[in-house]
DSSP file (Angstrom, degrees, kcal/mol; ACC not computed):
  #  RESIDUE AA STRUCTURE BP1 BP2  ACC     N-H-->O    O-->H-N    N-H-->O    O-->H-N    TCO  KAPPA ALPHA  PHI   PSI    X-CA   Y-CA   Z-CA
    1    1 A M     >        0   0    0      0, 0.0     4,-1.7     0, 0.0     5,-0.1   0.000 360.0 360.0 360.0 -28.0   71.7  121.8   41.5
    2    2 A R  H  >  +     0   0    0      2,-0.2     4,-2.6     1,-0.1     5,-0.2   0.928 360.0  53.6 -65.8 -46.4   72.8  121.5   45.1
    3    3 A Y  H  > S+     0   0    0      1,-0.2     4,-2.8     2,-0.2     5,-0.2   0.956 108.2  48.9 -49.8 -55.4   75.9  119.7   44.0
    4    4 A L  H  > S+     0   0    0      1,-0.2     4,-2.1     2,-0.2    -1,-0.2   0.868 112.1  49.4 -53.2 -39.5   76.8  122.6   41.6
    5    5 A L  H  X S+     0   0    0     -4,-1.7     4,-2.4     2,-0.2    -1,-0.2   0.916 109.6  49.9 -68.7 -42.4   76.2  125.1   44.3
    6    6 A L  H  X S+     0   0    0     -4,-2.6     4,-2.7     2,-0.2     5,-0.2   0.907 110.2  51.3 -62.2 -44.4   78.4  123.2   46.8
    7    7 A M  H  X S+     0   0    0     -4,-2.8     4,-2.8    -5,-0.2    -2,-0.2   0.916 111.0  49.2 -57.4 -43.2   81.2  123.0   44.2
    8    8 A L  H  X S+     0   0    0     -4,-2.1     4,-2.6     2,-0.2    -2,-0.2   0.907 110.4  48.1 -62.4 -46.8   81.0  126.6   43.6
    9    9 A V  H  X S+     0   0    0     -4,-2.4     4,-1.1     2,-0.2    -1,-0.2   0.931 114.4  46.8 -61.8 -49.4   81.1  127.5   47.2
   10   10 A L  H ><>S+     0   0    0     -4,-2.7     5,-1.0     1,-0.2     3,-0.5   0.937 112.7  50.4 -59.8 -44.9   84.2  125.1   47.8
   11   11 A F  H ><5S+     0   0    0     -4,-2.8     3,-0.7     1,-0.2    -2,-0.2   0.925 116.2  39.3 -66.5 -38.1   86.0  126.5   44.7
   12   12 A F  H 3<5S+     0   0    0     -4,-2.6    -1,-0.2     1,-0.2    -2,-0.2   0.501 105.5  67.5 -90.0   2.3   85.6  130.2   45.7
   13   13 A S  T <<5S-     0   0    0     -4,-1.1    -1,-0.2    -3,-0.5    -2,-0.2   0.373 102.8-125.5 -95.1   5.2   86.2  129.6   49.4
   14   14 A G  T < 5 +     0   0    0     -3,-0.7     2,-0.4    -4,-0.3    -3,-0.1   0.647  52.2 156.8  63.3  19.6   89.8  128.7   48.9
   15   15 A I      < -     0   0    0     -5,-1.0     2,-0.3     1,-0.0    -1,-0.2  -0.615  19.0-177.8 -73.9 125.3   89.5  125.4   50.7
   16   16 A T        -     0   0    0     -2,-0.4     2,-0.3    -3,-0.1    23,-0.0  -0.929  19.4-131.7-126.9 157.9   92.3  123.3   49.3
   17   17 A H        -     0   0    0     -2,-0.3     2,-0.2     1,-0.1     0, 0.0  -0.721  31.8 -97.6-101.8 155.4   93.3  119.7   50.0
   18   18 A S        -     0   0    0     -2,-0.3    18,-0.1     1,-0.1    -1,-0.1  -0.467  36.5-109.5 -69.4 139.6   96.7  118.4   50.8
   19   19 A L        -     0   0    0     16,-0.3     2,-0.2    -2,-0.2    35,-0.1  -0.507  40.8-115.7 -62.2 127.9   98.9  116.9   48.2
   20   20 A P        -     0   0    0      0, 0.0    35,-2.7     0, 0.0     2,-0.5  -0.487  24.0-144.4 -64.1 139.5   99.1  113.2   48.9
   21   21 A V  E     -a   55   0A   0     33,-0.2    35,-0.2    -2,-0.2    50,-0.0  -0.933  22.2-116.1-110.0 126.3  102.6  112.0   49.7
   22   22 A D  E >   -     0   0A   0     33,-2.7     3,-2.0    -2,-0.5    -1,-0.0  -0.168  20.9-115.9 -64.7 152.0  103.4  108.6   48.5
   23   23 A R  E 3  S+     0   0A   0      1,-0.3    -1,-0.1     2,-0.0    33,-0.0   0.880 115.4  37.2 -52.1 -48.7  104.1  105.8   51.0
   24   24 A D  E 3  S+     0   0A   0      2,-0.1    -1,-0.3    33,-0.0    -2,-0.1  -0.101  86.3 149.6 -97.3  34.4  107.6  105.4   49.9
   25   25 A A  E <   -     0   0A   0     -3,-2.0     2,-0.8    30,-0.1    32,-0.2  -0.253  39.7-141.7 -66.1 147.8  108.4  109.1   49.2
   26   26 A I  E     +a   57   0A   0     30,-3.3    32,-1.1    -2,-0.0     2,-0.4  -0.898  28.9 170.8-114.7 106.9  111.9  110.3   49.6
   27   27 A I  E     -a   58   0A   0     -2,-0.8    32,-0.2    30,-0.3     5,-0.1  -0.929  37.5-106.7-120.0 135.2  111.9  113.7   51.1
   28   28 A N    >   -     0   0    0     30,-2.1     3,-1.8    -2,-0.4     4,-0.4  -0.364  31.5-121.6 -59.1 140.1  114.9  115.7   52.4
   29   29 A D  G >  S+     0   0    0      1,-0.3     3,-0.9     2,-0.2    -1,-0.1   0.824 112.4  56.2 -57.9 -33.9  114.9  115.9   56.1
   30   30 A D  G 3  S+     0   0    0      1,-0.2    -1,-0.3     3,-0.0    29,-0.1   0.674 112.4  45.8 -71.3 -14.7  114.8  119.8   56.1
   31   31 A L  G X  S+     0   0    0     -3,-1.8     3,-0.6    27,-0.2    -1,-0.2   0.276  83.3 121.8-107.7  -1.1  111.5  119.6   53.9
   32   32 A K  T <  S+     0   0    0     -3,-0.9    -3,-0.0    -4,-0.4    -4,-0.0  -0.465  74.4  15.9 -74.7 144.4  109.7  116.9   55.8
   33   33 A N  T 3  S+     0   0    0     -2,-0.2    -1,-0.2     1,-0.1     3,-0.1   0.907  86.6 125.5  61.1  48.7  106.2  117.7   57.2
   34   34 A K    X>  +     0   0    0     -3,-0.6     4,-1.7     1,-0.1     3,-0.7  -0.525  21.6 161.9-124.4  60.1  105.7  120.9   55.0
   35   35 A P  H 3> S+     0   0    0      0, 0.0     4,-2.2     0, 0.0   -16,-0.3   0.807  75.7  61.0 -61.6 -29.7  102.4  120.2   53.2
   36   36 A E  H 3> S+     0   0    0      2,-0.2     4,-2.5     1,-0.2     5,-0.2   0.949 107.4  44.1 -52.8 -55.1  102.1  123.9   52.4
   37   37 A L  H <> S+     0   0    0     -3,-0.7     4,-2.7     1,-0.2     5,-0.3   0.931 112.2  52.0 -54.9 -47.4  105.4  123.6   50.4
   38   38 A Y  H  X S+     0   0    0     -4,-1.7     4,-1.9     1,-0.2    -1,-0.2   0.858 110.9  49.2 -66.1 -38.0  104.3  120.4   48.8
   39   39 A N  H  X S+     0   0    0     -4,-2.2     4,-2.5     2,-0.2    -1,-0.2   0.949 111.7  47.5 -57.2 -55.2  100.9  122.1   47.7
   40   40 A Q  H  X S+     0   0    0     -4,-2.5     4,-2.2     2,-0.2    -2,-0.2   0.845 110.7  50.8 -66.2 -41.0  102.6  125.1   46.3
   41   41 A V  H  X S+     0   0    0     -4,-2.7     4,-2.5     2,-0.2    -1,-0.2   0.917 112.2  48.9 -59.7 -44.9  105.2  123.0   44.3
   42   42 A A  H  X S+     0   0    0     -4,-1.9     4,-2.5    -5,-0.3    -2,-0.2   0.893 109.7  51.0 -60.6 -42.5  102.3  121.0   42.9
   43   43 A K  H  X S+     0   0    0     -4,-2.5     4,-1.6     1,-0.2    -1,-0.2   0.903 111.3  48.0 -65.4 -41.2  100.4  124.0   41.9
   44   44 A L  H  X S+     0   0    0     -4,-2.2     4,-0.7     2,-0.2    -2,-0.2   0.871 111.0  50.1 -64.0 -39.4  103.4  125.4   40.2
   45   45 A I  H ><>S+     0   0    0     -4,-2.5     5,-1.9     1,-0.2     3,-0.8   0.925 112.3  47.7 -65.5 -42.5  104.0  122.2   38.3
   46   46 A R  H ><5S+     0   0    0     -4,-2.5     3,-2.0     1,-0.2    -1,-0.2   0.840 103.6  61.6 -62.9 -33.0  100.4  122.0   37.2
   47   47 A A  H 3<5S+     0   0    0     -4,-1.6    -1,-0.2     1,-0.3    -2,-0.2   0.725  99.9  53.9 -77.1 -11.8  100.5  125.7   36.0
   48   48 A Y  T <<5S-     0   0    0     -3,-0.8    -1,-0.3    -4,-0.7    -2,-0.2   0.192 127.7-103.7-101.8  18.9  103.2  124.7   33.5
   49   49 A G  T < 5S+     0   0    0     -3,-2.0     2,-0.2     1,-0.2    -3,-0.2   0.722  81.2 126.3  79.0  21.1  100.7  122.0   32.2
   50   50 A Y      < -     0   0    0     -5,-1.9     2,-0.4     2,-0.0    -1,-0.2  -0.654  59.9-106.2-102.1 165.9  102.5  118.9   33.9
   51   51 A R        +     0   0    0     -2,-0.2     2,-0.1    20,-0.0    20,-0.1  -0.801  40.6 155.2 -95.6 133.6  101.1  116.3   36.2
   52   52 A C        +     0   0    0     -2,-0.4    -6,-0.1   -10,-0.1     3,-0.1  -0.623   9.4 151.4-154.9  85.9  101.6  116.0   40.0
   53   53 A D  S    S+     0   0    0      1,-0.2     2,-0.3    -2,-0.1    -1,-0.0   0.741  76.4  14.4 -93.3 -25.0   98.7  114.2   41.7
   54   54 A S  S    S-     0   0    0    -35,-0.1    18,-2.1   -12,-0.0     2,-0.5  -0.986  78.9-115.4-145.4 154.5  101.0  112.8   44.6
   55   55 A L  E     +aB  21  71A   0    -35,-2.7   -33,-2.7    -2,-0.3    16,-0.3  -0.768  29.9 170.1 -92.6 126.2  104.4  113.7   45.8
   56   56 A S  E     -     0   0A   0     14,-3.2   -30,-3.3    -2,-0.5     2,-0.3   0.645  67.1 -14.7-106.1 -24.7  107.1  111.0   45.5
   57   57 A G  E     -aB  26  70A   0     13,-1.5    13,-2.7   -32,-0.2    -1,-0.4  -0.911  48.5-168.2-174.7 149.0  110.2  113.1   46.5
   58   58 A I  E     +aB  27  69A   0    -32,-1.1   -30,-2.1    -2,-0.3    11,-0.2  -0.952  12.7 168.4-145.1 132.5  111.6  116.5   46.9
   59   59 A H  E     - B   0  68A   0      9,-1.9     9,-3.0    -2,-0.3     2,-0.2  -0.992  34.7-115.1-146.3 137.3  115.2  117.7   47.4
   60   60 A P  E     - B   0  67A   0      0, 0.0     7,-0.3     0, 0.0     2,-0.1  -0.522  39.9-108.7 -69.7 145.5  116.8  121.1   47.3
   61   61 A M        -     0   0    0      5,-3.3     5,-0.2    -2,-0.2    18,-0.0  -0.454  20.9-144.7 -71.3 153.6  119.2  121.6   44.5
   62   62 A L  S    S+     0   0    0     -2,-0.1    -1,-0.1     3,-0.1     3,-0.0   0.827  90.8  30.1 -91.6 -40.3  122.9  121.8   45.6
   63   63 A L  S    S+     0   0    0      2,-0.0     2,-0.3     3,-0.0    -1,-0.1   0.602 122.1  29.7-104.1  -6.4  124.2  124.3   43.2
   64   64 A S  S    S-     0   0    0      2,-0.1     2,-0.7     0, 0.0    -3,-0.2  -0.878  89.6 -87.8-138.8 177.0  121.4  126.6   42.5
   65   65 A R  S    S+     0   0    0     -2,-0.3    17,-2.4    17,-0.3     2,-0.3  -0.751  87.2  62.2 -88.7 115.5  118.2  127.9   44.1
   66   66 A G  E    S- C   0  81A   0     -2,-0.7    -5,-3.3    -5,-0.2     2,-0.3  -0.916  70.5 -94.4 157.6-174.3  115.4  125.4   43.4
   67   67 A F  E     -BC  60  80A   0     13,-2.0    13,-2.9    -7,-0.3     2,-0.5  -0.846  11.4-134.1-126.2 155.8  114.1  121.8   43.9
   68   68 A T  E     -BC  59  79A   0     -9,-3.0    -9,-1.9    -2,-0.3     2,-0.4  -0.986  35.0-175.8-105.8 126.2  114.1  118.4   42.4
   69   69 A V  E     -BC  58  78A   0      9,-2.5     9,-3.9    -2,-0.5     2,-0.4  -0.971  15.1-165.0-136.1 138.2  110.6  116.9   42.6
   70   70 A S  E     -BC  57  77A   0    -13,-2.7   -14,-3.2    -2,-0.4   -13,-1.5  -0.959  15.5-173.5-120.9 142.9  109.3  113.6   41.6
   71   71 A C  E  >> +BC  55  76A   0      5,-2.7     5,-1.7    -2,-0.4     4,-1.1  -0.847  51.1  29.5-125.4 157.8  105.5  112.9   41.3
   72   72 A N  T >45S-     0   0    0    -18,-2.1     3,-1.1    -2,-0.3    -1,-0.2   0.942 132.2 -42.4  64.7  55.0  103.0  110.1   40.7
   73   73 A N  T 345S-     0   0    0      1,-0.3    -1,-0.2    -3,-0.2    -2,-0.1   0.939 113.4 -54.6  49.9  55.0  105.0  107.2   42.3
   74   74 A F  T 345S+     0   0    0      2,-0.2    -1,-0.3     1,-0.1    -2,-0.2   0.632 107.7 126.2  59.4  16.7  108.1  108.5   40.6
   75   75 A S  T <<5S+     0   0    0     -3,-1.1     2,-0.4    -4,-1.1    -3,-0.2   0.824  74.0  35.2 -72.9 -31.3  106.5  108.5   37.1
   76   76 A Y  E   < -C   71   0A   0     -5,-1.7    -5,-2.7   -25,-0.0     2,-0.4  -0.976  65.5-168.0-132.5 136.9  107.5  112.2   36.5
   77   77 A S  E     -C   70   0A   0     -2,-0.4    15,-3.5    -7,-0.2     2,-0.3  -0.990  13.5-179.3-128.6 131.5  110.6  114.1   37.7
   78   78 A Y  E     -CD  69  91A   0     -9,-3.9    -9,-2.5    -2,-0.4     2,-0.5  -0.905  22.9-140.4-130.0 157.5  110.9  117.9   37.5
   79   79 A E  E     -CD  68  90A   0     11,-2.5    11,-2.2    -2,-0.3     2,-0.6  -0.986  13.0-167.3-110.1 127.8  113.3  120.7   38.2
   80   80 A I  E     +CD  67  89A   0    -13,-2.9   -13,-2.0    -2,-0.5     2,-0.4  -0.967  18.9 174.6-118.7 121.5  112.0  123.8   39.7
   81   81 A K  E     -CD  66  88A   0      7,-2.7     7,-2.6    -2,-0.6     2,-0.9  -0.935  34.7-121.5-126.3 145.0  114.6  126.6   39.5
   82   82 A D  E     + D   0  87A   0    -17,-2.4     2,-0.6    -2,-0.4   -17,-0.3  -0.764  34.3 179.7 -78.6 110.2  114.7  130.3   40.3
   83   83 A K  E >   - D   0  86A   0      3,-3.8     3,-1.2    -2,-0.9    -2,-0.0  -0.893  69.2 -27.2-120.2 106.5  115.7  132.1   37.2
   84   84 A G  T 3  S-     0   0    0     -2,-0.6    -1,-0.1     1,-0.3     3,-0.1   0.832 125.4 -49.0  69.0  27.4  115.9  135.8   37.4
   85   85 A G  T 3  S+     0   0    0      1,-0.3     2,-0.4     0, 0.0    -1,-0.3   0.367 122.0 101.7  91.2  -5.8  113.4  136.0   40.3
   86   86 A N  E <  S-D   83   0A   0     -3,-1.2    -3,-3.8    -5,-0.0     2,-0.5  -0.885  72.5-127.0-114.2 141.2  110.8  133.7   38.4
   87   87 A W  E     -D   82   0A   0     -2,-0.4     2,-0.4    -5,-0.2    -5,-0.2  -0.744  26.3-166.1 -89.6 135.6  110.3  130.0   39.2
   88   88 A V  E     -D   81   0A   0     -7,-2.6    -7,-2.7    -2,-0.5     2,-0.4  -0.948   6.2-153.5-126.3 133.0  110.6  127.9   36.0
   89   89 A V  E     -D   80   0A   0     -2,-0.4     2,-0.4    -9,-0.2    -9,-0.2  -0.931  15.2-178.4-109.8 134.8  109.5  124.2   36.0
   90   90 A T  E     -D   79   0A   0    -11,-2.2   -11,-2.5    -2,-0.4     2,-0.2  -0.999  26.0-124.0-132.5 135.1  111.2  121.8   33.5
   91   91 A L  E      D   78   0A   0     -2,-0.4   -13,-0.3   -13,-0.2   -15,-0.0  -0.553 360.0 360.0 -71.9 140.5  110.4  118.1   33.0
   92   92 A N              0   0    0    -15,-3.5   -14,-0.2    -2,-0.2    -1,-0.1   0.399 360.0 360.0 -98.6 360.0  113.4  115.7   33.4
């Protein structure tokens, strides 16, 4: 019972953990040391039903507004693009 109560308190208190960054992660210099960005990117990827348990790489797109993201030791690669004011995640 205590465990359930603790889990509910943590869930509703908004306490979040930082997304782990892989040891060999390749991160653009402008995006280094931005754990809140990493968490938001992972949340967006998960909202689309994909996996992102650790960050392997993140780079801004050159020709459009968005990011290329790799997760789980480079097992998954995603594009996150701004399309008409909405962020859209696609699996590469």
